[in-house]
Structures are given as structure tokens and as C-alpha cells.
KOLBA-724463 format. One record per residue (C-alpha): residue number from 1; residue in three letters; chain; x, y, z. Coordinates in nm, 2 decimals. Layout:
% residues N
{k NUM, r ALA, c A, X X, Y Y, Z Z}
...
//
This chain:
% residues 326
{k 1, r MET, c A, X 10.80, Y 5.81, Z 10.71}
{k 2, r ALA, c A, X 10.51, Y 5.91, Z 10.48}
{k 3, r VAL, c A, X 10.17, Y 5.85, Z 10.62}
{k 4, r GLU, c A, X 9.98, Y 5.75, Z 10.30}
{k 5, r SER, c A, X 9.93, Y 5.37, Z 10.27}
{k 6, r TYR, c A, X 9.70, Y 5.42, Z 9.97}
{k 7, r ALA, c A, X 9.70, Y 5.65, Z 9.67}
{k 8, r LEU, c A, X 9.52, Y 5.99, Z 9.71}
{k 9, r ASP, c A, X 9.43, Y 6.00, Z 9.34}
{k 10, r GLN, c A, X 9.24, Y 5.67, Z 9.33}
{k 11, r ALA, c A, X 8.89, Y 5.58, Z 9.45}
{k 12, r LEU, c A, X 8.85, Y 5.42, Z 9.79}
{k 13, r PRO, c A, X 8.73, Y 5.06, Z 9.83}
{k 14, r ALA, c A, X 8.35, Y 5.03, Z 9.86}
{k 15, r GLU, c A, X 8.38, Y 4.90, Z 10.22}
{k 16, r VAL, c A, X 8.56, Y 5.23, Z 10.32}
{k 17, r LEU, c A, X 8.30, Y 5.47, Z 10.16}
{k 18, r VAL, c A, X 8.05, Y 5.66, Z 10.37}
{k 19, r GLY, c A, X 7.74, Y 5.84, Z 10.25}
{k 20, r GLY, c A, X 7.64, Y 5.62, Z 9.96}
{k 21, r ASN, c A, X 7.70, Y 5.66, Z 9.59}
{k 22, r ALA, c A, X 7.45, Y 5.93, Z 9.50}
{k 23, r VAL, c A, X 7.53, Y 6.18, Z 9.23}
{k 24, r TRP, c A, X 7.58, Y 6.47, Z 9.48}
{k 25, r SER, c A, X 7.81, Y 6.26, Z 9.71}
{k 26, r ARG, c A, X 8.03, Y 6.08, Z 9.45}
{k 27, r TYR, c A, X 8.32, Y 6.30, Z 9.54}
{k 28, r ARG, c A, X 8.34, Y 6.11, Z 9.87}
{k 29, r ARG, c A, X 8.46, Y 5.81, Z 9.67}
{k 30, r TYR, c A, X 8.81, Y 5.97, Z 9.69}
{k 31, r PRO, c A, X 9.02, Y 6.02, Z 10.00}
{k 32, r VAL, c A, X 8.92, Y 6.33, Z 10.21}
{k 33, r PHE, c A, X 9.13, Y 6.63, Z 10.12}
{k 34, r SER, c A, X 9.25, Y 6.49, Z 9.79}
{k 35, r TRP, c A, X 9.24, Y 6.70, Z 9.47}
{k 36, r ARG, c A, X 8.96, Y 6.49, Z 9.32}
{k 37, r TRP, c A, X 8.76, Y 6.51, Z 9.64}
{k 38, r LEU, c A, X 8.82, Y 6.89, Z 9.66}
{k 39, r LEU, c A, X 8.71, Y 6.94, Z 9.29}
{k 40, r GLY, c A, X 8.39, Y 6.74, Z 9.33}
{k 41, r ARG, c A, X 8.30, Y 6.90, Z 9.66}
{k 42, r SER, c A, X 8.37, Y 7.25, Z 9.53}
{k 43, r LEU, c A, X 8.16, Y 7.19, Z 9.22}
{k 44, r LEU, c A, X 7.87, Y 7.06, Z 9.43}
{k 45, r PHE, c A, X 7.89, Y 7.35, Z 9.68}
{k 46, r GLY, c A, X 7.94, Y 7.60, Z 9.40}
{k 47, r ILE, c A, X 7.62, Y 7.50, Z 9.22}
{k 48, r VAL, c A, X 7.42, Y 7.53, Z 9.55}
{k 49, r ILE, c A, X 7.58, Y 7.86, Z 9.64}
{k 50, r ALA, c A, X 7.52, Y 8.00, Z 9.30}
{k 51, r LEU, c A, X 7.15, Y 7.92, Z 9.32}
{k 52, r VAL, c A, X 7.12, Y 8.07, Z 9.67}
{k 53, r ALA, c A, X 7.32, Y 8.38, Z 9.57}
{k 54, r LEU, c A, X 7.11, Y 8.42, Z 9.25}
{k 55, r VAL, c A, X 6.79, Y 8.42, Z 9.45}
{k 56, r ILE, c A, X 6.93, Y 8.68, Z 9.70}
{k 57, r GLY, c A, X 7.07, Y 8.90, Z 9.42}
{k 58, r ALA, c A, X 6.75, Y 8.88, Z 9.21}
{k 59, r GLY, c A, X 6.53, Y 8.96, Z 9.51}
{k 60, r ALA, c A, X 6.75, Y 9.25, Z 9.61}
{k 61, r GLY, c A, X 6.77, Y 9.39, Z 9.25}
{k 62, r LEU, c A, X 6.39, Y 9.37, Z 9.21}
{k 63, r ALA, c A, X 6.33, Y 9.53, Z 9.55}
{k 64, r MET, c A, X 6.57, Y 9.82, Z 9.48}
{k 65, r GLN, c A, X 6.47, Y 9.83, Z 9.11}
{k 66, r ASP, c A, X 6.84, Y 9.83, Z 9.03}
{k 67, r GLY, c A, X 6.96, Y 9.54, Z 8.82}
{k 68, r GLY, c A, X 7.33, Y 9.64, Z 8.85}
{k 69, r ALA, c A, X 7.31, Y 9.64, Z 9.23}
{k 70, r GLY, c A, X 7.14, Y 9.30, Z 9.22}
{k 71, r ILE, c A, X 7.43, Y 9.16, Z 9.01}
{k 72, r ARG, c A, X 7.69, Y 9.30, Z 9.25}
{k 73, r ILE, c A, X 7.51, Y 9.16, Z 9.54}
{k 74, r PHE, c A, X 7.49, Y 8.82, Z 9.37}
{k 75, r LEU, c A, X 7.87, Y 8.83, Z 9.30}
{k 76, r ALA, c A, X 7.95, Y 8.93, Z 9.66}
{k 77, r GLU, c A, X 7.73, Y 8.66, Z 9.81}
{k 78, r PHE, c A, X 7.86, Y 8.40, Z 9.57}
{k 79, r GLY, c A, X 8.23, Y 8.49, Z 9.63}
{k 80, r ALA, c A, X 8.19, Y 8.51, Z 10.01}
{k 81, r PHE, c A, X 8.00, Y 8.18, Z 10.05}
{k 82, r THR, c A, X 8.23, Y 8.00, Z 9.80}
{k 83, r LEU, c A, X 8.54, Y 8.11, Z 9.98}
{k 84, r MET, c A, X 8.38, Y 8.01, Z 10.31}
{k 85, r ALA, c A, X 8.31, Y 7.66, Z 10.18}
{k 86, r THR, c A, X 8.64, Y 7.59, Z 10.00}
{k 87, r MET, c A, X 8.92, Y 7.79, Z 10.17}
{k 88, r GLY, c A, X 8.97, Y 7.55, Z 10.46}
{k 89, r PRO, c A, X 8.94, Y 7.23, Z 10.26}
{k 90, r ALA, c A, X 9.17, Y 7.37, Z 9.99}
{k 91, r LEU, c A, X 9.44, Y 7.45, Z 10.25}
{k 92, r ALA, c A, X 9.39, Y 7.10, Z 10.41}
{k 93, r THR, c A, X 9.42, Y 6.94, Z 10.07}
{k 94, r TRP, c A, X 9.75, Y 7.12, Z 10.00}
{k 95, r VAL, c A, X 9.87, Y 7.00, Z 10.34}
{k 96, r ARG, c A, X 9.78, Y 6.63, Z 10.29}
{k 97, r HIS, c A, X 9.96, Y 6.62, Z 9.96}
{k 98, r ARG, c A, X 10.28, Y 6.72, Z 10.14}
{k 99, r ARG, c A, X 10.31, Y 6.36, Z 10.25}
{k 100, r TRP, c A, X 10.42, Y 6.46, Z 10.60}
{k 101, r PRO, c A, X 10.44, Y 6.21, Z 10.90}
{k 102, r GLU, c A, X 10.10, Y 6.13, Z 11.03}
{k 103, r ALA, c A, X 10.11, Y 6.33, Z 11.36}
{k 104, r ARG, c A, X 10.24, Y 6.64, Z 11.18}
{k 105, r GLU, c A, X 9.99, Y 6.60, Z 10.90}
{k 106, r ARG, c A, X 9.69, Y 6.57, Z 11.13}
{k 107, r LYS, c A, X 9.79, Y 6.88, Z 11.32}
{k 108, r ALA, c A, X 9.86, Y 7.08, Z 11.00}
{k 109, r VAL, c A, X 9.52, Y 6.97, Z 10.85}
{k 110, r VAL, c A, X 9.33, Y 7.10, Z 11.16}
{k 111, r VAL, c A, X 9.53, Y 7.43, Z 11.15}
{k 112, r ALA, c A, X 9.46, Y 7.46, Z 10.78}
{k 113, r VAL, c A, X 9.08, Y 7.43, Z 10.83}
{k 114, r LEU, c A, X 9.09, Y 7.68, Z 11.12}
{k 115, r VAL, c A, X 9.29, Y 7.93, Z 10.91}
{k 116, r GLY, c A, X 9.04, Y 7.88, Z 10.62}
{k 117, r VAL, c A, X 8.75, Y 7.95, Z 10.86}
{k 118, r LEU, c A, X 8.92, Y 8.26, Z 11.00}
{k 119, r VAL, c A, X 8.99, Y 8.40, Z 10.66}
{k 120, r SER, c A, X 8.64, Y 8.32, Z 10.54}
{k 121, r PHE, c A, X 8.49, Y 8.50, Z 10.84}
{k 122, r PHE, c A, X 8.67, Y 8.83, Z 10.76}
{k 123, r VAL, c A, X 8.59, Y 8.80, Z 10.39}
{k 124, r ASP, c A, X 8.23, Y 8.74, Z 10.48}
{k 125, r ARG, c A, X 8.23, Y 9.05, Z 10.70}
{k 126, r LEU, c A, X 8.37, Y 9.26, Z 10.41}
{k 127, r ALA, c A, X 8.11, Y 9.12, Z 10.17}
{k 128, r SER, c A, X 7.83, Y 9.19, Z 10.42}
{k 129, r GLY, c A, X 7.96, Y 9.55, Z 10.47}
{k 130, r TYR, c A, X 7.97, Y 9.59, Z 10.09}
{k 131, r ILE, c A, X 7.62, Y 9.46, Z 10.05}
{k 132, r GLU, c A, X 7.49, Y 9.68, Z 10.33}
{k 133, r GLN, c A, X 7.65, Y 9.98, Z 10.17}
{k 134, r LEU, c A, X 7.48, Y 9.90, Z 9.84}
{k 135, r MET, c A, X 7.14, Y 9.87, Z 10.00}
{k 136, r HIS, c A, X 7.18, Y 10.17, Z 10.24}
{k 137, r PRO, c A, X 7.02, Y 10.42, Z 10.00}
{k 138, r TRP, c A, X 6.72, Y 10.20, Z 9.94}
{k 139, r VAL, c A, X 6.68, Y 10.13, Z 10.31}
{k 140, r GLN, c A, X 6.68, Y 10.50, Z 10.38}
{k 141, r SER, c A, X 6.44, Y 10.57, Z 10.10}
{k 142, r ILE, c A, X 6.17, Y 10.33, Z 10.24}
{k 143, r GLY, c A, X 6.22, Y 10.47, Z 10.59}
{k 144, r LEU, c A, X 6.33, Y 10.16, Z 10.77}
{k 145, r ALA, c A, X 6.42, Y 10.26, Z 11.12}
{k 146, r LYS, c A, X 6.72, Y 10.11, Z 11.31}
{k 147, r PRO, c A, X 6.62, Y 9.87, Z 11.59}
{k 148, r PRO, c A, X 6.65, Y 10.03, Z 11.94}
{k 149, r GLN, c A, X 6.98, Y 10.00, Z 12.11}
{k 150, r ALA, c A, X 7.00, Y 9.73, Z 12.38}
{k 151, r GLY, c A, X 7.18, Y 9.76, Z 12.71}
{k 152, r PRO, c A, X 7.55, Y 9.66, Z 12.75}
{k 153, r ILE, c A, X 7.47, Y 9.32, Z 12.91}
{k 154, r ALA, c A, X 7.22, Y 9.23, Z 12.64}
{k 155, r SER, c A, X 7.45, Y 9.35, Z 12.37}
{k 156, r ALA, c A, X 7.74, Y 9.14, Z 12.51}
{k 157, r LEU, c A, X 7.52, Y 8.83, Z 12.53}
{k 158, r GLY, c A, X 7.38, Y 8.89, Z 12.18}
{k 159, r MET, c A, X 7.73, Y 8.93, Z 12.04}
{k 160, r ALA, c A, X 7.85, Y 8.61, Z 12.22}
{k 161, r LEU, c A, X 7.56, Y 8.41, Z 12.09}
{k 162, r ASN, c A, X 7.60, Y 8.55, Z 11.74}
{k 163, r LEU, c A, X 7.97, Y 8.46, Z 11.75}
{k 164, r ALA, c A, X 7.90, Y 8.10, Z 11.87}
{k 165, r VAL, c A, X 7.64, Y 8.05, Z 11.59}
{k 166, r LEU, c A, X 7.89, Y 8.19, Z 11.34}
{k 167, r VAL, c A, X 8.16, Y 7.96, Z 11.46}
{k 168, r VAL, c A, X 7.94, Y 7.66, Z 11.43}
{k 169, r ILE, c A, X 7.82, Y 7.76, Z 11.08}
{k 170, r TYR, c A, X 8.16, Y 7.85, Z 10.96}
{k 171, r GLY, c A, X 8.31, Y 7.53, Z 11.11}
{k 172, r LEU, c A, X 8.06, Y 7.29, Z 10.97}
{k 173, r PHE, c A, X 8.03, Y 7.46, Z 10.63}
{k 174, r GLY, c A, X 8.40, Y 7.54, Z 10.60}
{k 175, r GLY, c A, X 8.54, Y 7.19, Z 10.65}
{k 176, r GLY, c A, X 8.44, Y 7.07, Z 11.00}
{k 177, r LEU, c A, X 8.24, Y 6.77, Z 10.87}
{k 178, r ALA, c A, X 8.52, Y 6.69, Z 10.63}
{k 179, r LEU, c A, X 8.76, Y 6.70, Z 10.91}
{k 180, r ARG, c A, X 8.56, Y 6.44, Z 11.10}
{k 181, r ALA, c A, X 8.55, Y 6.22, Z 10.79}
{k 182, r TYR, c A, X 8.93, Y 6.26, Z 10.75}
{k 183, r PHE, c A, X 9.01, Y 6.13, Z 11.09}
{k 184, r SER, c A, X 8.78, Y 5.83, Z 11.06}
{k 185, r GLU, c A, X 8.90, Y 5.74, Z 10.70}
{k 186, r ARG, c A, X 9.23, Y 5.60, Z 10.80}
{k 187, r SER, c A, X 9.08, Y 5.37, Z 11.07}
{k 188, r ARG, c A, X 8.82, Y 5.25, Z 10.82}
{k 189, r HIS, c A, X 9.09, Y 5.19, Z 10.56}
{k 190, r ASP, c A, X 9.31, Y 5.00, Z 10.81}
{k 191, r ARG, c A, X 9.02, Y 4.78, Z 10.91}
{k 192, r HIS, c A, X 8.96, Y 4.71, Z 10.54}
{k 193, r ASP, c A, X 9.32, Y 4.62, Z 10.49}
{k 194, r ASN, c A, X 9.33, Y 4.39, Z 10.80}
{k 195, r ARG, c A, X 9.01, Y 4.22, Z 10.68}
{k 196, r MET, c A, X 9.16, Y 4.16, Z 10.33}
{k 197, r GLN, c A, X 9.49, Y 4.03, Z 10.48}
{k 198, r LEU, c A, X 9.29, Y 3.79, Z 10.71}
{k 199, r ASP, c A, X 9.09, Y 3.67, Z 10.42}
{k 200, r ALA, c A, X 9.41, Y 3.61, Z 10.21}
{k 201, r ALA, c A, X 9.56, Y 3.43, Z 10.51}
{k 202, r HIS, c A, X 9.26, Y 3.20, Z 10.53}
{k 203, r VAL, c A, X 9.28, Y 3.13, Z 10.16}
{k 204, r GLN, c A, X 9.65, Y 3.05, Z 10.18}
{k 205, r ALA, c A, X 9.59, Y 2.82, Z 10.48}
{k 206, r ARG, c A, X 9.32, Y 2.64, Z 10.29}
{k 207, r ASP, c A, X 9.54, Y 2.61, Z 9.98}
{k 208, r ALA, c A, X 9.82, Y 2.47, Z 10.19}
{k 209, r ASP, c A, X 9.59, Y 2.21, Z 10.34}
{k 210, r LEU, c A, X 9.47, Y 2.11, Z 10.00}
{k 211, r ARG, c A, X 9.82, Y 2.08, Z 9.87}
{k 212, r LEU, c A, X 9.91, Y 1.87, Z 10.18}
{k 213, r GLY, c A, X 9.61, Y 1.65, Z 10.11}
{k 214, r VAL, c A, X 9.71, Y 1.60, Z 9.75}
{k 215, r LEU, c A, X 10.07, Y 1.53, Z 9.85}
{k 216, r GLN, c A, X 9.94, Y 1.27, Z 10.10}
{k 217, r ALA, c A, X 9.73, Y 1.11, Z 9.84}
{k 218, r GLN, c A, X 10.03, Y 1.08, Z 9.61}
{k 219, r VAL, c A, X 10.25, Y 0.93, Z 9.87}
{k 220, r GLU, c A, X 10.00, Y 0.68, Z 10.00}
{k 221, r PRO, c A, X 10.02, Y 0.44, Z 9.70}
{k 222, r HIS, c A, X 10.40, Y 0.41, Z 9.72}
{k 223, r PHE, c A, X 10.38, Y 0.34, Z 10.09}
{k 224, r LEU, c A, X 10.10, Y 0.08, Z 10.03}
{k 225, r PHE, c A, X 10.29, Y -0.10, Z 9.75}
{k 226, r ASN, c A, X 10.61, Y -0.12, Z 9.96}
{k 227, r THR, c A, X 10.41, Y -0.26, Z 10.26}
{k 228, r LEU, c A, X 10.24, Y -0.52, Z 10.04}
{k 229, r ALA, c A, X 10.57, Y -0.62, Z 9.89}
{k 230, r SER, c A, X 10.70, Y -0.67, Z 10.25}
{k 231, r VAL, c A, X 10.40, Y -0.88, Z 10.33}
{k 232, r ARG, c A, X 10.45, Y -1.09, Z 10.02}
{k 233, r ALA, c A, X 10.81, Y -1.16, Z 10.12}
{k 234, r LEU, c A, X 10.70, Y -1.26, Z 10.47}
{k 235, r VAL, c A, X 10.42, Y -1.49, Z 10.38}
{k 236, r ARG, c A, X 10.66, Y -1.78, Z 10.33}
{k 237, r GLN, c A, X 10.94, Y -1.68, Z 10.56}
{k 238, r ASP, c A, X 10.74, Y -1.57, Z 10.87}
{k 239, r PRO, c A, X 10.36, Y -1.61, Z 10.83}
{k 240, r ALA, c A, X 10.30, Y -1.47, Z 11.18}
{k 241, r GLN, c A, X 10.50, Y -1.16, Z 11.11}
{k 242, r ALA, c A, X 10.31, Y -1.12, Z 10.78}
{k 243, r GLU, c A, X 9.98, Y -1.14, Z 10.96}
{k 244, r HIS, c A, X 10.09, Y -0.88, Z 11.21}
{k 245, r THR, c A, X 10.19, Y -0.65, Z 10.93}
{k 246, r LEU, c A, X 9.85, Y -0.69, Z 10.76}
{k 247, r ASP, c A, X 9.67, Y -0.61, Z 11.08}
{k 248, r ALA, c A, X 9.88, Y -0.29, Z 11.13}
{k 249, r LEU, c A, X 9.82, Y -0.20, Z 10.76}
{k 250, r VAL, c A, X 9.45, Y -0.24, Z 10.81}
{k 251, r ASP, c A, X 9.45, Y -0.01, Z 11.12}
{k 252, r PHE, c A, X 9.65, Y 0.25, Z 10.93}
{k 253, r LEU, c A, X 9.42, Y 0.24, Z 10.62}
{k 254, r ARG, c A, X 9.12, Y 0.28, Z 10.85}
{k 255, r ALA, c A, X 9.27, Y 0.60, Z 10.99}
{k 256, r THR, c A, X 9.37, Y 0.75, Z 10.65}
{k 257, r ILE, c A, X 9.14, Y 0.65, Z 10.37}
{k 258, r PRO, c A, X 8.82, Y 0.81, Z 10.51}
{k 259, r ARG, c A, X 9.00, Y 1.14, Z 10.53}
{k 260, r LEU, c A, X 9.11, Y 1.12, Z 10.16}
{k 261, r ARG, c A, X 8.77, Y 1.03, Z 10.04}
{k 262, r GLU, c A, X 8.58, Y 1.30, Z 10.22}
{k 263, r GLY, c A, X 8.78, Y 1.58, Z 10.06}
{k 264, r GLU, c A, X 8.86, Y 1.93, Z 10.20}
{k 265, r SER, c A, X 8.63, Y 1.91, Z 10.51}
{k 266, r LYS, c A, X 8.85, Y 1.63, Z 10.65}
{k 267, r LEU, c A, X 9.18, Y 1.81, Z 10.59}
{k 268, r HIS, c A, X 9.11, Y 2.00, Z 10.92}
{k 269, r ALA, c A, X 9.19, Y 1.74, Z 11.18}
{k 270, r THR, c A, X 9.18, Y 1.74, Z 11.56}
{k 271, r LEU, c A, X 9.48, Y 1.66, Z 11.77}
{k 272, r GLY, c A, X 9.33, Y 1.33, Z 11.86}
{k 273, r GLN, c A, X 9.29, Y 1.23, Z 11.50}
{k 274, r GLN, c A, X 9.64, Y 1.32, Z 11.42}
{k 275, r LEU, c A, X 9.77, Y 1.11, Z 11.72}
{k 276, r ASP, c A, X 9.57, Y 0.82, Z 11.59}
{k 277, r LEU, c A, X 9.72, Y 0.86, Z 11.24}
{k 278, r CYS, c A, X 10.08, Y 0.89, Z 11.38}
{k 279, r ARG, c A, X 10.02, Y 0.59, Z 11.61}
{k 280, r SER, c A, X 9.89, Y 0.36, Z 11.34}
{k 281, r TYR, c A, X 10.17, Y 0.46, Z 11.11}
{k 282, r LEU, c A, X 10.44, Y 0.40, Z 11.37}
{k 283, r ALA, c A, X 10.28, Y 0.06, Z 11.47}
{k 284, r LEU, c A, X 10.29, Y -0.05, Z 11.10}
{k 285, r MET, c A, X 10.65, Y 0.06, Z 11.06}
{k 286, r GLN, c A, X 10.75, Y -0.12, Z 11.38}
{k 287, r VAL, c A, X 10.60, Y -0.44, Z 11.25}
{k 288, r ARG, c A, X 10.77, Y -0.40, Z 10.91}
{k 289, r MET, c A, X 11.11, Y -0.33, Z 11.07}
{k 290, r GLY, c A, X 11.09, Y -0.64, Z 11.29}
{k 291, r GLY, c A, X 11.14, Y -0.47, Z 11.62}
{k 292, r ARG, c A, X 11.42, Y -0.25, Z 11.52}
{k 293, r LEU, c A, X 11.19, Y 0.06, Z 11.57}
{k 294, r ASP, c A, X 11.07, Y 0.17, Z 11.91}
{k 295, r TYR, c A, X 10.84, Y 0.46, Z 11.99}
{k 296, r VAL, c A, X 10.64, Y 0.61, Z 12.27}
{k 297, r VAL, c A, X 10.33, Y 0.84, Z 12.24}
{k 298, r ASP, c A, X 10.31, Y 1.05, Z 12.55}
{k 299, r ALA, c A, X 9.98, Y 1.24, Z 12.55}
{k 300, r ASP, c A, X 9.70, Y 1.32, Z 12.78}
{k 301, r PRO, c A, X 9.44, Y 1.03, Z 12.81}
{k 302, r GLY, c A, X 9.17, Y 1.26, Z 12.68}
{k 303, r TRP, c A, X 9.34, Y 1.28, Z 12.34}
{k 304, r CYS, c A, X 9.37, Y 0.90, Z 12.30}
{k 305, r ARG, c A, X 9.10, Y 0.65, Z 12.21}
{k 306, r PRO, c A, X 9.03, Y 0.37, Z 12.47}
{k 307, r GLY, c A, X 9.30, Y 0.11, Z 12.46}
{k 308, r GLN, c A, X 9.55, Y 0.33, Z 12.27}
{k 309, r ARG, c A, X 9.73, Y 0.49, Z 12.57}
{k 310, r ALA, c A, X 10.10, Y 0.53, Z 12.54}
{k 311, r ARG, c A, X 10.33, Y 0.25, Z 12.66}
{k 312, r ALA, c A, X 10.43, Y 0.21, Z 13.02}
{k 313, r THR, c A, X 10.61, Y 0.50, Z 13.19}
{k 314, r GLY, c A, X 10.98, Y 0.46, Z 13.24}
{k 315, r GLN, c A, X 11.04, Y 0.36, Z 12.88}
{k 316, r PRO, c A, X 11.26, Y 0.61, Z 12.71}
{k 317, r LEU, c A, X 11.08, Y 0.85, Z 12.47}
{k 318, r ARG, c A, X 11.22, Y 0.82, Z 12.12}
{k 319, r ARG, c A, X 11.13, Y 1.01, Z 11.81}
{k 320, r ALA, c A, X 10.95, Y 0.84, Z 11.52}
{k 321, r GLY, c A, X 11.21, Y 0.66, Z 11.31}
{k 322, r GLN, c A, X 11.48, Y 0.65, Z 11.58}
{k 323, r LEU, c A, X 11.64, Y 0.31, Z 11.62}
{k 324, r PRO, c A, X 11.75, Y 0.17, Z 11.95}
{k 325, r PRO, c A, X 12.12, Y 0.15, Z 12.01}
{k 326, r ALA, c A, X 12.28, Y -0.17, Z 11.89}
//
């Protein structure tokens, strides 16, 4: 399975970015080790390296009074530092665009950066030797003496310290910081996706509640008209039954009309409110059906208002709308 859940050639969402949106860091808008990221980073580093190499080459050329040597030193410094800054990231970019599985890609990216650092180290050694060879005649002409040789222990410690410093410099400059950003990018993007999905789920739930409220408001008039028609028919035939029906209708309207009037905020009901609504509806339907409907609400007393506890225990529990056997 490919590891990419987002395109490498498109800018990252603003919530995923790190480092701001300054001109010199805009390449970070793209995924780490993508081609656009590599191009922007190489351009930025190339400009800085060119300025530093120009100062070094110009200073060496003026000191040696040899413009040609200064140009060669500039080119050697520029090439070595550019390779050191871009070799590892370029190899890691090539690896990431292979679309390998995540575990394989992460290992390969680390290996690519390390290979780039190792190659850059040897290239830098060659460039340093070349520059030292160019400057050797001038150094001899001004009579600079070599520093005294240290003992074996001091030489070993100095070499180890120098190697550690070089590893840190090459690692950070050659892609170490980018490697850290690469490993954190996926988690940041996953958190962004989860937050977007959660927000979308909240919107869908709210829309569903609103649609339910609208549907309920559309159904209520039909229910009300049918109940009033039943009351009208009972007024002459059974006035007591008509009175009981009106009382049940009033209780039901008291439970439902405030929720419809107060809008979206009342679409989120508690369990107790829903029990009151169901109870009043079933009581009304029981009166309308003349005893043919029986129901029991079995709930903890804490969910019921005083005086609205379910009927006595031992009575069979029937679903709403279930008629007793004939």
C-alpha cells in the first residue's frame, strides 16, 4: 500500500505548516522531500552558499594577488557546500517519490540522507585538499610555519572532536533538520485530517438534527388536525372521552411546541425530555384509541418528572403502538 495520503506536488494546509510564511521559508509550504520543496530549498541554500563562497574566494584572491586562484577557490567552495546541502535531501526526495510502503520509505529516507552526508564529506575533503594545494605556494612565500605536532593522545582526542563536530555540521546542514520535519509532517497532517473529519461529522449531525426538526414541524399539523377531528366526533357521542382527549393533547403540545419555537438550540434534547415527549404522545394515542393501546415506560425515576413514573410493575411491557391481544 502506498504511504501518501496527500499529494506531494501540492501545498500543505496552513494548519500543517511550520516555520511561518516568510520569503526564505516558503519552500516549507510543500511536503518535505518533494520536488518543489527541494527546488525551493536548493535555491535558498545556493544563494547563501554563493555569497559565502564569493567572500572566501575574493578574500583569497586578494591575499594571494591571483584572481584566477580566487575564482577557482570560489568554485570549489561553492560546489562542495552546495553538494553538502543538497545531496542527502535530493536522494531522500527521489526515495519519497517511489511511493513505497511507509516503513520501507522511512528507512530508505534515513539511509538516503546518511549516504548524502557521507558523499558530501569526501567531496568536501577533496575540495579542501584542492584549495590547500592552490594556497600552498602563497603560504610558503609568507613564511607561515606549521603548528607544532601534538602527542598521540592529544592528536586522537582532537581528531575525535573534529569528527564529531563535522558529523553534527554535515548532519544538520545536509538534511538532518529536514529529516526531523519529515517524520513530524505525517502526524501533523493526520491530526489535521482527523480534525477536519470531526468538524464535518459535527456539521452532518447538526444538519440531521435540523432536518429532523423540520420534518417534525411538518408532521405536527397533520397529527393535530386528526386529533381535533377525533375530538369533534366525540363531543356528541362521548363528551367525557372528548375531554380526556383534549387534556392529553394539551399535555403533548406543552412538551412539543416550545421545542419547535426555540429553534436549533432545542433540537438537542436530554433523555428525560425525550421520555416526556414519548409519554405524552402515547397517552394521547391511548385516549384516542379508546383503550385499545397499552404501554409501559420503564425508566429510572431520575429520568421521570414527579408523578410520571411508569405504571405498576408486573404489567407486561409492550412497544408503542402494540395492541393487546383480542
